[in-house]
C-alpha positions in Angstrom: 0.2 0.2 -0.4 3.3 2.7 0.5 4.2 1.9 -2.7 0.7 2.1 -4.6 0.5 5.6 -2.4 4.2 6.8 -3.6 3.1 5.6 -7.0 0.1 8.0 -6.8 1.8 10.8 -5.3 4.6 10.4 -8.2 1.4 10.3 -10.6 -0.6 13.5 -9.1 2.6 16.0 -8.7 3.1 15.3 -12.7 -0.1 15.9 -13.5 -0.1 19.1 -11.2 2.7 20.4 -13.3 1.8 19.5 -16.7 -1.2 21.7 -15.5 -2.0 25.0 -17.3 -0.7 28.4 -15.7 -4.2 30.1 -13.9 -6.5 26.7 -14.2 -7.1 27.2 -10.1 -9.5 24.4 -9.8 -8.1 22.4 -11.3 -5.0 22.8 -9.0 -6.7 23.2 -6.4 -8.4 19.3 -7.0 -5.1 18.1 -7.1 -2.9 20.0 -4.3 -6.6 17.9 -2.0 -5.9 14.8 -3.5 -2.3 14.9 -3.2 -2.3 16.2 0.7 -5.0 13.8 1.8 -2.7 10.7 0.3 0.0 11.9 1.9 -1.3 12.3 5.4 -3.1 9.2 4.9 0.8 7.6 4.1 2.3 9.7 6.8 -0.3 8.4 9.4 0.9 4.6 7.8 4.1 4.9 8.4 3.8 7.1 12.0 1.3 4.6 12.7 1.4 0.6 13.8 -2.5 0.7 13.7 -1.8 2.3 10.5 -4.8 5.4 9.0 -6.3 6.7 11.9 -10.1 6.8 11.3 -12.1 9.3 13.4 -15.0 10.8 12.4 -17.8 8.2 12.8 -21.4 9.9 11.9 -24.2 8.7 11.6 -28.2 8.7 13.4 -29.0 6.0 15.7 -28.4 2.4 14.4 -27.4 3.7 10.9 -23.6 4.9 10.8 -21.9 6.1 8.0 -18.1 4.5 7.8 -15.4 6.2 9.7 -13.1 8.0 7.8 -10.6 11.0 8.8 -10.3 14.3 7.7 -7.3 12.9 4.8 -10.1 11.0 3.0 -12.1 14.2 3.0 -9.8 15.4 1.5 -9.5 12.4 -1.3 -13.0 12.5 -1.6 -13.6 16.0 -2.4 -10.6 16.5 -4.4 -11.1 13.0 -6.4 -14.7 14.6 -7.2 -13.0 18.3 -8.3 -10.7 15.7 -10.5 -13.1 14.2 -12.2 -15.6 17.0 -12.8 -12.4 19.0 -14.5 -11.1 16.6 -16.8 -14.8 15.9 -17.5 -15.4 19.2 -18.4 -11.5 19.3 -20.2 -12.8 16.4 -22.4 -16.1 18.2 -23.9 -14.2 21.2 -24.3 -11.7 19.3 -26.4 -13.9 17.5 -28.0 -16.5 20.8 -29.3 -13.0 22.3 -30.8 -13.1 20.6 -33.4 -16.7 21.4 -34.2 -16.3 25.5 -33.6 -13.4 25.7 -35.9 -15.4 23.9 -38.4 -18.2 26.5 -38.0 -15.9 29.2 -38.1 -13.7 27.8 -41.1 -17.0 27.3 -43.0 -18.1 31.7 -42.4 
């Protein structure tokens, strides 16, 4: 798991370096995922129990799985990054259509 986390941190670092200047939302998304992954990695190395999950939320018998702040950062960052990449893909797919319409004018 440690090696997988280190590999993920490396990939996220490359994505960050490949990000265009001014693409703040993508940088924030990558930063959240990177920071959360690093926080969980530090917990795994530091504690013999591994990652310490301490937020336990629920109502009566219904419980949400226990998690920590690093897990929240990874989850929120991953959702935001997926949205950013999806929107980038849509823009790239529509760019040739817009160029064709502009060339025909």
